[in-house]
Every structure is written in structure tokens, then in C-alpha cells.
Gaussian input, Z-matrix of N, CA and C with variables (Angstrom, degrees):
# hf/3-21g

backbone

0 1
 N
 C     1     B1
 C     2     B2     1     A1
 N     3     B3     2     A2     1     D1
 C     4     B4     3     A3     2     D2
 C     5     B5     4     A4     3     D3
 N     6     B6     5     A5     4     D4
 C     7     B7     6     A6     5     D5
 C     8     B8     7     A7     6     D6
 N     9     B9     8     A8     7     D7
 C    10    B10     9     A9     8     D8
 C    11    B11    10    A10     9     D9
 N    12    B12    11    A11    10    D10
 C    13    B13    12    A12    11    D11
 C    14    B14    13    A13    12    D12
 N    15    B15    14    A14    13    D13
 C    16    B16    15    A15    14    D14
 C    17    B17    16    A16    15    D15
 N    18    B18    17    A17    16    D16
 C    19    B19    18    A18    17    D17
 C    20    B20    19    A19    18    D18
 N    21    B21    20    A20    19    D19
 C    22    B22    21    A21    20    D20
 C    23    B23    22    A22    21    D21
 N    24    B24    23    A23    22    D22
 C    25    B25    24    A24    23    D23
 C    26    B26    25    A25    24    D24
 N    27    B27    26    A26    25    D25
 C    28    B28    27    A27    26    D26
 C    29    B29    28    A28    27    D27
 N    30    B30    29    A29    28    D28
 C    31    B31    30    A30    29    D29
 C    32    B32    31    A31    30    D30
 N    33    B33    32    A32    31    D31
 C    34    B34    33    A33    32    D32
 C    35    B35    34    A34    33    D33
 N    36    B36    35    A35    34    D34
 C    37    B37    36    A36    35    D35
 C    38    B38    37    A37    36    D36
 N    39    B39    38    A38    37    D37
 C    40    B40    39    A39    38    D38
 C    41    B41    40    A40    39    D39
 N    42    B42    41    A41    40    D40
 C    43    B43    42    A42    41    D41
 C    44    B44    43    A43    42    D42
 N    45    B45    44    A44    43    D43
 C    46    B46    45    A45    44    D44
 C    47    B47    46    A46    45    D45
 N    48    B48    47    A47    46    D46
 C    49    B49    48    A48    47    D47
 C    50    B50    49    A49    48    D48
 N    51    B51    50    A50    49    D49
 C    52    B52    51    A51    50    D50
 C    53    B53    52    A52    51    D51
 N    54    B54    53    A53    52    D52
 C    55    B55    54    A54    53    D53
 C    56    B56    55    A55    54    D54
 N    57    B57    56    A56    55    D55
 C    58    B58    57    A57    56    D56
 C    59    B59    58    A58    57    D57
 N    60    B60    59    A59    58    D58
 C    61    B61    60    A60    59    D59
 C    62    B62    61    A61    60    D60
 N    63    B63    62    A62    61    D61
 C    64    B64    63    A63    62    D62
 C    65    B65    64    A64    63    D63
 N    66    B66    65    A65    64    D64
 C    67    B67    66    A66    65    D65
 C    68    B68    67    A67    66    D66
 N    69    B69    68    A68    67    D67
 C    70    B70    69    A69    68    D68
 C    71    B71    70    A70    69    D69
 N    72    B72    71    A71    70    D70
 C    73    B73    72    A72    71    D71
 C    74    B74    73    A73    72    D72
 N    75    B75    74    A74    73    D73
 C    76    B76    75    A75    74    D74
 C    77    B77    76    A76    75    D75
 N    78    B78    77    A77    76    D76
 C    79    B79    78    A78    77    D77
 C    80    B80    79    A79    78    D78
 N    81    B81    80    A80    79    D79
 C    82    B82    81    A81    80    D80
 C    83    B83    82    A82    81    D81
 N    84    B84    83    A83    82    D82
 C    85    B85    84    A84    83    D83
 C    86    B86    85    A85    84    D84
 N    87    B87    86    A86    85    D85
 C    88    B88    87    A87    86    D86
 C    89    B89    88    A88    87    D87
 N    90    B90    89    A89    88    D88
 C    91    B91    90    A90    89    D89
 C    92    B92    91    A91    90    D90
 N    93    B93    92    A92    91    D91
 C    94    B94    93    A93    92    D92
 C    95    B95    94    A94    93    D93
 N    96    B96    95    A95    94    D94
 C    97    B97    96    A96    95    D95
 C    98    B98    97    A97    96    D96
 N    99    B99    98    A98    97    D97
 C   100   B100    99    A99    98    D98
 C   101   B101   100   A100    99    D99
 N   102   B102   101   A101   100   D100
 C   103   B103   102   A102   101   D101
 C   104   B104   103   A103   102   D102
 N   105   B105   104   A104   103   D103
 C   106   B106   105   A105   104   D104
 C   107   B107   106   A106   105   D105
 N   108   B108   107   A107   106   D106
 C   109   B109   108   A108   107   D107
 C   110   B110   109   A109   108   D108
 N   111   B111   110   A110   109   D109
 C   112   B112   111   A111   110   D110
 C   113   B113   112   A112   111   D111
 N   114   B114   113   A113   112   D112
 C   115   B115   114   A114   113   D113
 C   116   B116   115   A115   114   D114
 N   117   B117   116   A116   115   D115
 C   118   B118   117   A117   116   D116
 C   119   B119   118   A118   117   D117
 N   120   B120   119   A119   118   D118
 C   121   B121   120   A120   119   D119
 C   122   B122   121   A121   120   D120
 N   123   B123   122   A122   121   D121
 C   124   B124   123   A123   122   D122
 C   125   B125   124   A124   123   D123
 N   126   B126   125   A125   124   D124
 C   127   B127   126   A126   125   D125
 C   128   B128   127   A127   126   D126
 N   129   B129   128   A128   127   D127
 C   130   B130   129   A129   128   D128
 C   131   B131   130   A130   129   D129
 N   132   B132   131   A131   130   D130
 C   133   B133   132   A132   131   D131
 C   134   B134   133   A133   132   D132
 N   135   B135   134   A134   133   D133
 C   136   B136   135   A135   134   D134
 C   137   B137   136   A136   135   D135
 N   138   B138   137   A137   136   D136
 C   139   B139   138   A138   137   D137
 C   140   B140   139   A139   138   D138
 N   141   B141   140   A140   139   D139
 C   142   B142   141   A141   140   D140
 C   143   B143   142   A142   141   D141
 N   144   B144   143   A143   142   D142
 C   145   B145   144   A144   143   D143
 C   146   B146   145   A145   144   D144
 N   147   B147   146   A146   145   D145
 C   148   B148   147   A147   146   D146
 C   149   B149   148   A148   147   D147
 N   150   B150   149   A149   148   D148
 C   151   B151   150   A150   149   D149
 C   152   B152   151   A151   150   D150
 N   153   B153   152   A152   151   D151
 C   154   B154   153   A153   152   D152
 C   155   B155   154   A154   153   D153
 N   156   B156   155   A155   154   D154
 C   157   B157   156   A156   155   D155
 C   158   B158   157   A157   156   D156
 N   159   B159   158   A158   157   D157
 C   160   B160   159   A159   158   D158
 C   161   B161   160   A160   159   D159
 N   162   B162   161   A161   160   D160
 C   163   B163   162   A162   161   D161
 C   164   B164   163   A163   162   D162
 N   165   B165   164   A164   163   D163
 C   166   B166   165   A165   164   D164
 C   167   B167   166   A166   165   D165
 N   168   B168   167   A167   166   D166
 C   169   B169   168   A168   167   D167
 C   170   B170   169   A169   168   D168
 N   171   B171   170   A170   169   D169
 C   172   B172   171   A171   170   D170
 C   173   B173   172   A172   171   D171
 N   174   B174   173   A173   172   D172
 C   175   B175   174   A174   173   D173
 C   176   B176   175   A175   174   D174
 N   177   B177   176   A176   175   D175
 C   178   B178   177   A177   176   D176
 C   179   B179   178   A178   177   D177
 N   180   B180   179   A179   178   D178
 C   181   B181   180   A180   179   D179
 C   182   B182   181   A181   180   D180

   B1=1.4045
   B2=1.5211
   B3=1.3396
   B4=1.3888
   B5=1.5775
   B6=1.3008
   B7=1.4353
   B8=1.5077
   B9=1.2773
   B10=1.4698
   B11=1.5957
   B12=1.3053
   B13=1.4120
   B14=1.4775
   B15=1.3413
   B16=1.4803
   B17=1.5233
   B18=1.2448
   B19=1.4576
   B20=1.5431
   B21=1.3131
   B22=1.4852
   B23=1.5272
   B24=1.2877
   B25=1.4599
   B26=1.4892
   B27=1.3582
   B28=1.4518
   B29=1.5577
   B30=1.2699
   B31=1.4845
   B32=1.5078
   B33=1.3311
   B34=1.4222
   B35=1.5532
   B36=1.3293
   B37=1.5110
   B38=1.4343
   B39=1.3927
   B40=1.4442
   B41=1.4930
   B42=1.3394
   B43=1.4330
   B44=1.4925
   B45=1.3541
   B46=1.4560
   B47=1.4879
   B48=1.3282
   B49=1.4237
   B50=1.5519
   B51=1.3177
   B52=1.4461
   B53=1.5111
   B54=1.2535
   B55=1.4805
   B56=1.5219
   B57=1.3377
   B58=1.4399
   B59=1.5649
   B60=1.2817
   B61=1.4706
   B62=1.4964
   B63=1.3292
   B64=1.4640
   B65=1.5485
   B66=1.3615
   B67=1.4193
   B68=1.5388
   B69=1.3038
   B70=1.4992
   B71=1.6043
   B72=1.2978
   B73=1.5153
   B74=1.5209
   B75=1.3012
   B76=1.4703
   B77=1.5237
   B78=1.3616
   B79=1.3918
   B80=1.4938
   B81=1.3453
   B82=1.4792
   B83=1.5441
   B84=1.2599
   B85=1.5282
   B86=1.4607
   B87=1.3183
   B88=1.4837
   B89=1.5264
   B90=1.3239
   B91=1.4792
   B92=1.4917
   B93=1.2890
   B94=1.5282
   B95=1.5092
   B96=1.2449
   B97=1.4974
   B98=1.4999
   B99=1.3167
   B100=1.4641
   B101=1.5324
   B102=1.3123
   B103=1.4050
   B104=1.5730
   B105=1.2926
   B106=1.4505
   B107=1.5021
   B108=1.3261
   B109=1.4288
   B110=1.5052
   B111=1.3320
   B112=1.4428
   B113=1.5261
   B114=1.3254
   B115=1.4381
   B116=1.5271
   B117=1.3216
   B118=1.4789
   B119=1.5678
   B120=1.3035
   B121=1.4325
   B122=1.5152
   B123=1.3359
   B124=1.4288
   B125=1.5297
   B126=1.2529
   B127=1.4399
   B128=1.5094
   B129=1.2937
   B130=1.4283
   B131=1.5462
   B132=1.3071
   B133=1.4631
   B134=1.5091
   B135=1.2985
   B136=1.4594
   B137=1.5785
   B138=1.2924
   B139=1.3852
   B140=1.5089
   B141=1.2926
   B142=1.4779
   B143=1.5643
   B144=1.3079
   B145=1.5104
   B146=1.4766
   B147=1.3152
   B148=1.4484
   B149=1.5037
   B150=1.3739
   B151=1.4044
   B152=1.5538
   B153=1.3289
   B154=1.4745
   B155=1.5550
   B156=1.2963
   B157=1.4758
   B158=1.5615
   B159=1.3669
   B160=1.4662
   B161=1.5337
   B162=1.3530
   B163=1.4822
   B164=1.5234
   B165=1.2868
   B166=1.4835
   B167=1.5312
   B168=1.3169
   B169=1.4255
   B170=1.4747
   B171=1.3678
   B172=1.4764
   B173=1.5555
   B174=1.3175
   B175=1.4523
   B176=1.5108
   B177=1.3061
   B178=1.4968
   B179=1.5566
   B180=1.2725
   B181=1.4911
   B182=1.4775
   A1=114.02
   A2=117.85
   A3=121.54
   A4=111.60
   A5=117.41
   A6=119.65
   A7=113.85
   A8=118.20
   A9=121.94
   A10=106.13
   A11=112.56
   A12=117.69
   A13=108.88
   A14=113.11
   A15=120.22
   A16=108.59
   A17=115.82
   A18=116.93
   A19=106.06
   A20=112.34
   A21=119.67
   A22=107.80
   A23=115.88
   A24=122.21
   A25=107.70
   A26=112.18
   A27=121.70
   A28=110.48
   A29=113.22
   A30=117.24
   A31=110.31
   A32=120.57
   A33=124.43
   A34=110.69
   A35=116.79
   A36=119.22
   A37=113.70
   A38=119.36
   A39=122.67
   A40=113.19
   A41=116.64
   A42=124.78
   A43=108.49
   A44=116.79
   A45=120.23
   A46=108.81
   A47=118.28
   A48=125.72
   A49=110.33
   A50=116.71
   A51=120.66
   A52=111.95
   A53=121.01
   A54=125.87
   A55=109.24
   A56=117.08
   A57=121.03
   A58=111.12
   A59=116.43
   A60=121.61
   A61=113.25
   A62=115.57
   A63=123.01
   A64=111.24
   A65=116.34
   A66=121.86
   A67=111.86
   A68=116.88
   A69=122.79
   A70=107.07
   A71=115.92
   A72=116.65
   A73=110.95
   A74=118.44
   A75=119.63
   A76=109.54
   A77=118.85
   A78=121.32
   A79=113.61
   A80=115.24
   A81=117.78
   A82=110.90
   A83=117.15
   A84=122.13
   A85=111.44
   A86=121.88
   A87=118.46
   A88=110.65
   A89=119.13
   A90=122.03
   A91=116.00
   A92=111.80
   A93=119.76
   A94=109.91
   A95=116.60
   A96=121.97
   A97=111.00
   A98=120.04
   A99=121.82
   A100=114.45
   A101=116.68
   A102=121.28
   A103=115.42
   A104=115.25
   A105=121.81
   A106=115.40
   A107=116.03
   A108=121.98
   A109=106.66
   A110=116.31
   A111=119.43
   A112=109.87
   A113=116.54
   A114=121.80
   A115=105.59
   A116=112.55
   A117=119.28
   A118=108.48
   A119=112.64
   A120=120.51
   A121=111.19
   A122=112.49
   A123=117.31
   A124=113.01
   A125=117.54
   A126=127.99
   A127=107.44
   A128=118.43
   A129=119.56
   A130=112.88
   A131=116.93
   A132=119.52
   A133=111.33
   A134=119.84
   A135=122.52
   A136=114.63
   A137=117.84
   A138=121.22
   A139=114.35
   A140=118.00
   A141=122.83
   A142=108.79
   A143=113.14
   A144=116.61
   A145=109.65
   A146=120.60
   A147=124.33
   A148=113.36
   A149=116.26
   A150=122.77
   A151=111.98
   A152=118.30
   A153=121.65
   A154=108.83
   A155=115.93
   A156=120.33
   A157=109.44
   A158=115.67
   A159=118.10
   A160=112.66
   A161=114.59
   A162=119.62
   A163=106.71
   A164=119.65
   A165=123.96
   A166=106.82
   A167=117.85
   A168=119.12
   A169=114.73
   A170=116.98
   A171=121.87
   A172=107.63
   A173=120.65
   A174=123.27
   A175=109.91
   A176=118.49
   A177=121.58
   A178=111.76
   A179=116.28
   A180=119.95
   A181=112.85
   D1=-30.97
   D2=-175.31
   D3=-68.05
   D4=-23.11
   D5=-178.32
   D6=-77.32
   D7=-16.67
   D8=179.68
   D9=-69.13
   D10=140.84
   D11=178.36
   D12=-93.86
   D13=129.14
   D14=-179.45
   D15=-131.04
   D16=132.61
   D17=178.77
   D18=-116.46
   D19=123.90
   D20=176.18
   D21=-72.72
   D22=147.32
   D23=175.57
   D24=-106.85
   D25=110.20
   D26=-177.26
   D27=-59.01
   D28=-33.84
   D29=-175.93
   D30=-66.67
   D31=-24.00
   D32=177.76
   D33=-94.38
   D34=1.09
   D35=-179.03
   D36=73.31
   D37=23.56
   D38=-179.54
   D39=-79.60
   D40=138.09
   D41=177.72
   D42=-135.65
   D43=133.47
   D44=-176.30
   D45=-102.56
   D46=126.77
   D47=177.77
   D48=-77.82
   D49=113.50
   D50=-179.11
   D51=-125.73
   D52=-14.32
   D53=-175.19
   D54=-72.26
   D55=113.42
   D56=-179.22
   D57=-61.48
   D58=-34.63
   D59=178.39
   D60=-63.04
   D61=-43.09
   D62=178.17
   D63=-67.46
   D64=-43.39
   D65=175.79
   D66=-59.50
   D67=-46.15
   D68=178.64
   D69=-60.48
   D70=-45.03
   D71=-178.51
   D72=-63.96
   D73=-40.29
   D74=-179.45
   D75=-63.06
   D76=-45.16
   D77=-179.46
   D78=-65.60
   D79=-29.73
   D80=177.48
   D81=-76.55
   D82=-37.99
   D83=-176.61
   D84=-73.71
   D85=-30.33
   D86=-172.92
   D87=-79.24
   D88=-15.91
   D89=175.29
   D90=46.46
   D91=61.83
   D92=-179.31
   D93=-68.16
   D94=139.28
   D95=173.28
   D96=-116.10
   D97=164.21
   D98=179.64
   D99=-57.12
   D100=-25.91
   D101=-179.65
   D102=-79.30
   D103=-18.00
   D104=-177.86
   D105=-72.61
   D106=146.96
   D107=168.97
   D108=-109.81
   D109=130.16
   D110=-179.24
   D111=-117.41
   D112=130.85
   D113=177.10
   D114=-123.20
   D115=118.86
   D116=176.72
   D117=-102.77
   D118=126.36
   D119=178.62
   D120=-118.85
   D121=129.45
   D122=178.32
   D123=146.40
   D124=163.61
   D125=177.58
   D126=-99.05
   D127=141.70
   D128=172.88
   D129=175.37
   D130=-154.46
   D131=-175.48
   D132=-92.48
   D133=-7.21
   D134=177.80
   D135=88.80
   D136=5.70
   D137=-178.85
   D138=-64.80
   D139=-42.42
   D140=176.51
   D141=-64.56
   D142=-43.59
   D143=179.57
   D144=-58.64
   D145=-43.89
   D146=179.51
   D147=-55.64
   D148=-45.20
   D149=179.77
   D150=-67.80
   D151=-36.79
   D152=177.36
   D153=-67.43
   D154=-37.44
   D155=-178.91
   D156=-66.51
   D157=-35.76
   D158=176.60
   D159=-62.56
   D160=-36.27
   D161=179.93
   D162=-68.87
   D163=-44.58
   D164=-177.13
   D165=-62.72
   D166=-44.31
   D167=-179.77
   D168=-62.82
   D169=-31.86
   D170=-179.47
   D171=-68.76
   D172=-25.62
   D173=178.30
   D174=-74.63
   D175=-30.84
   D176=-173.74
   D177=-91.46
   D178=-10.69
   D179=-176.59
   D180=-80.98

């Protein structure tokens, strides 16, 4: 996903999350449990999605 080129449109107020530190902080702070359902909405490079999938995978291993 990271290789896809995406251009944010400033006129729409779009901002793309690319900071690995911020992504890690988000995934730590939301404290997902196996009982939770997570819906991620938005356009971007998929980096946050990748981290969320790692958490889900750790529940199923």
C-alpha cells in the first residue's frame, strides 16, 4: 500500500498520516481488545491499517 502515490487535496483539508511514531502511539492508546470491532475510515497510504491488522493478527495467533 505504501508504494501507491496519493496526493492530499489541501482545499478539502486532507492530511496524510505518515509518521511511524504517531501511528504507533495511536495503536497503543486505543487499547483494542479481541472483542472490539474497528472501522477505519479515510484515504491514505494504509500505514495505520497495517498496524491495526498486526494487532488483530496477534489476537488470532
